[in-house]
N, C-alpha and C positions, 0 to 999 in steps of 0.2 A: 519767505524762504525759498530760494531757488537752488537748483542743482548746478554746480560749477561745470564749465565746459569739460574739464579734465574728467570729472565723474561721469559725465554723459558718454565720454569716449571709452571709459573702462567698463561700463555696464555690459556691453555686448561681449567683452572679453571674459568677464566673470560668468556670464550666462553660458558661454561656450565651454569654459573650464568645468562648470558644474555639470553640464550635460555629458561631457566626456568622462568625468570622474564617476558619475552615476552609472554610465554604461560599463566602465571598468569594474565598479563595485558589484554589478550584476554578474559579470563574467567571473570575478573572484569568488563570489558566493557559490556559483555553480561548481567551480573547482573544489570548494570545500565539501559540497554535497557529494561529488564524485569520490573524493578521498574518504569521506565518512562511509559511503557504501562499500568501497573496496576494502576498507578495514574490517567492517562487519562481515562482509562476504568471506574474507580470508580467515577471520576468527571462527566462523560457524560452518563454512563449507570446505575450507582447505586445511582445517586443523590437523587431520591425520597425516596429510602430506608434509606438513611443516617438520615433523620428526625425521623425514628423510633428507632434509637439506640443512639440518642444524643438529649439532651434537648435544644441545640442551634446549630448554624452553625458549621460544622466540618471542621477543617483545614487539616485533614489527607490526602485527595487526593492531596492537594496543596503541602504538605510536601513530599509525595511520589514522585510527579512529579519533584519537585525541586531537591530532593536527587538523583533521577535517572538521571536527566540532568547533575548534577554536576559529578556523577560517570562516565557517558559517556565521558565527556570532559577530566576528569583527567585520565581515562583509555587510551585515545588517547595520552595524555601528557606523561603517563608512557611509552608507546611504543616508543614515540619520544625520551624521556630521555634515555631509554635503548639503542636504536640504536646509539644515539650520544655519549653516555658514559660520559656525563657531571655530575660531582659529585654533584654540587649544585642542578641540576634538580632531580637527584635521591634522594637527601636528602629531597627536597620539596615534592616529591611523597611519601616518607616514612612518612613524617609529616601528609599529607592528609590521608593516610591509617590509621594512628593512631587515627585521629579524627573520621573517619568513624567507626572504631572499638568501640570507646567510645560511640558514638551516638547509634549504633545498640545494644550494650550491655545494655545501659540504657533503650532503648525502649523495649527490650525483657524482662528485669526484671520488668519494670513498667506494661507491659501488663499481665505478669503472676501474679504479686502481686495484681493488681487491677481488676482481672477478675470478682470477685464477685460484685464489684461496677458497672462494665459494665453491668452485668446481671440485677442488681437492677435498673439501669437507663433505660434499655430496657423494663423492666416490667412497669415502671412508664409511659414512653413515649408511649408504645404500648397500654396500658390501656386507656390513654387519647385519643389516636387516634381512638380507638374503640368507646369510649364514645361520641366523637364529630364528628363521621363519617357522611359525607353528600354525599358521592359518587362522588364528583367533585374535591375537592382540592388535593394537592400533597400527603398529608398524607393518605387521603382516598384511592387514587389510589395505593399508596404503600401497604396499608393493603390488598387491593384486590389482588395485585401481590403476596404477601407473601402467602395468603390463596390458591391461584390457584397453585402456584409452590410447596408448601409443603403439599398440600392436608390436610389442617387443618382449624379450624373455631374458631374464638374468641380468647380470651387470654388464659383461662384455658380449655374452651369448648364452645359450641354454646350458652350456657346460658349467656355468657358475653354480648351478643347482646340484651338480653331482657331489660337491663337497659340503653341501648344507646338512644341517642336523635333521632336516625334514625328509630328505630324499630316501633314506633307508626305510622310512615308515610309509610315506605317501607319494614318493616319486617327485616328479616335477609338477608344480601347481597347475591346475586346470586353466588358470588365467593366461597361461602361455599358449594355449591351443589356438591354432588357426581356425579350426572348425570344432566346436564343442561336441557335436553329435558324432564326430569321427575320432574322438579322443577318449579312450577308456582308461580306467584306473590302471589296468595291467600294462597298457601301452606306455603310460607316463612313468611307470617303474622300470621300464626297459630303456636304457639310454639309446640303444640303436634304433628301436622303433620310434621313440619319442622325437628323435632328431628330424624325422620326416613329417611330424605332425605339429610341431611348435614353431613359433616365429623365430627367424634366424638372427635378426638384429638384436643387439643388446640395448638395454634401456639407457645406460650411461651415455653412450654415444649420441643417442637421439636427444636427450635432455641437454647435454652440453652444446651440441650443434645448434639447438634452438636458442640457447642463451647467447651464443656467439652471433647467430644470425640476427637476433633482435636487439643486441647490445647497442648498435648505432641508433636505432629508433628510440629505445628507452633513454639513452643518454641525451639524444637530441631533444626529446620531449621534456626531460627533467630540466635541462639547461634553459630551454625556451620558457618553461613555466617560471623558473627562477628569475630570469632576466625581465620577464613581464612585470615582476613586482617593482622594478625600477620605474616603469611607466606610471604605475599608480602612485609611487612615492613622489615622483616629479610633479604629477598633476595636483596631488594633495598639498605639496609645499607651495606650488605656484598660486593655487587658489587661496591658501592661507595668507600668502604675502600680499596678493591683490586686495583681499578683504581688509587686511589690517592697515594698509597704507593708503587706501582710497576710500575715504568716508565722505558723507555728505558735508558740504562746505557752505558757509554763508557767503553771499555775494552782495 
């Protein structure tokens, strides 16, 4: 039993396709790990801030976590299918990559198209959080966190706090202060004195400008990641075709 000349010519092609697909599976698996970590980080670390950008409970961290876990599992499956060289496994892997491509493409387009609605929702929910601030609930703590990290105060500026339910009792929150040691409770209850001791810029402008500034990067990354699935799909389909049509022959 000898190997036909045609088979001898296709062996290097199959080897190259397997090598490329294994490298792609590794990158795909790493992508899944990143998405899984981002989903968990969002769920446990950014939970309080989610209430400021959504009028209701957000499923985004759960979707990211589930998608990341699925990609990790199918990334391992892709490696196994490539090493075993089973056509049905490679075709199943190609189908999964196609589904991931469609999901990521739809998510990227939706995020880009509805970015203005996202900013509008943030304005509404953040304004309500400032109005009903009490310094204790999750939304209030999230507002304090945003003001400390972004060095901002109020929705458009510090005057947003003057109409809040909290101002008559506690004044402007200390999280607005430029220097905490120079910000007394009495100063924060006096709008004239507080104006000189709190951050001038509002948080809404900072957050939305950050969204606009990074939208191109986010959209580019999302679409690049989506279209990379086409590379994996093509490699899996080509390898499956070569394996199924080029078998050992008798001469």
